[in-house]
N, C-alpha and C positions, 0 to 999 in steps of 0.2 A: 481568584482561584484557577481560572482557565487561561491565564496569560500565555502559557506555553503553547497553546494551540494556535495563536495568531502571530507567532514569530515568523518573519519572512525567511525565505531560503537564503543561505549564505551566498554572497556574490559569486564565489567559485563554483557552486552548484549550478547557479543560473547560467554562468558562462559555459560550463561543460554541456549543459542541455542545449544551448544555442549552437555550439560547435557541432554537436551530433546531428541536430536538426538540419543544419546547413550543409553537412557533408554529403557528397553525391553517393548514391547507392551503387556499388560496383555491379556491373551487368552480370547476371547469372551467378552471383555469389551466394551460395547456400552453405549452411553448416554441414560439415562432413557427415555422411551417413543419413542425411535428411533432405527433404525438399523445402526446408524452412530457410527462406532467404533473410539476409540481414535487412532490417528496416531502420533507416536512420531516424525515423520519426517515433520509433517505439519508446525509447527512454523519455523523450520530451512528453509523449502522451501519458506515460506512467507517472511522471512528475506532475503533470496537470491533474491526473486522477487524485494524487495525494493532496493537492491544493483544494480540490473539490471536496474530498472527504473531510479535510480539516474545516472547511467552510460549513458543511452540514453538521459536523460535531459542534461547532460554535452555535449553530441554530438550536441544537439539542440543549446546550447549556442555557441559552436564552429562554427557551420554553420551560426548562426546569426552574429557572429563577422566578418565572411567572406562575409556577405550579399549575401549568396548563397541561393536564393529562392527555387530552386528545392531541394537541400539537406535539407534545413530547413523543407520544407513540407514533405519530405520523412521521416525524423526523427520524426516529429510530428505524422505521421501516425504510425510509429513503436512504438512510446511511447503510443499512444492510444490503439493499439492492446495489448501491454503488460499490460497496466493498466486495460483494460477490463478483460483480463485473470486472473489477480491478484484479482480483485474485485469479479469475479465469484467464484473463489476458496474460498475467504474469506466468501462470502455470503452463499454458499452451504455447505462447509465443516466446517468452523470455527464457524460462528455465529449460525448456526442451532445446532451444537453440544453444544456450550456454553449456548444457550437459554434453552435447556433441562437440562443440567448439573447444571445450577445455579438456578433452580426452588426453592430450599429451602434457597437461599441466596439472599434476596431482595436487599441488598446494592450493591453487585457485579453485580447482574442482571441489576440494574439500570445503573451502570457504563457502562456495555456492551451495553445496549440499547442506551445510550447517544452517545457512539462511533459510533454505527451503524447509528443513525439518522444524526450525523454530517458528516459521510462519504457519505451519500446520497446527502447532500447539496454540499459537495466538489466535488463529482463525477459529479453532474450536471454542476457545474461551469467549471470544467475542460473539460467536453464534449462540452459545448458551446464555450469555448476558442479554442479547437481543430477544431471544425466545422468552426469557423470564419476564422482561419488561414490556413486551408487546402482546402478551397473552391477554385474553379477555378478563375483565374484572376491574373493580375499583381499586384505586390506590388509597390506602389509609396513611396515617402519619408515619408508621413504621416502614411502609413501602417507600415513601419519599426519602426517608433517612437512609435506607439501604441503597436506593438508587443513587443518591448524592455521593455516598461513599464509593460505590462501585464505578460510577461514571468517571470520577477523577482518576482512579487507577487505570481504567481502560484508556483514557486520554493520554496519560503519561506513557503507557506501554506503546501505544500507536505512534505518538510523537517521536519517541526514541527509535522505534523501528523505521519510520520514514526517514529520519536523519541518517541512520546507518545504511539503509538501502541506497539512498542517493549519494552518499559519500564513499561507500566501500563496494557495494554490490553492482550498482549500475555502471560504474566505469569498466567493469569486466566485459560488458557487451560491446564487441568490436566486429568490424567486417572480418570475414574468414581469413583473408590474406595477412591480417595483423596478428594472428595466432601462431603463424609459422616461425 
């Protein structure tokens, strides 16, 4: 049921992340209109966050299979904390940098804005899901059934989102001189 969560990144994505990680950061290179400097480690860190999130999600699935409410709730809380940290990093460091860097590129700027808007909707849906299933109270049979149905949907959405971010959005993150 959760095989899609453990698929490895395509080799092309791994190679892009390695190249960005190894690229030297240009001295004093900041996005136009900001003090936000290009960070060659940002995309590899975001990709690493994705792998950690998928790992925690796998632990949620395992706890669910055991019908272990306490562990399931604990892993949901851990997932929520990791997701909030990832989204904060993306919003503050990634999207702000791209917003300024793509000012002269309307097509890619629109792609970035679409990704950002979509993630706001996904983030809200995941936050509602996490709140619903980490709230105090016992889980009866109906709650388990509901959780099993919803967790599969959440997993599919997050997996698709991660793939599109890594393949379409993250390659837009470049040093400032490459936008000219």
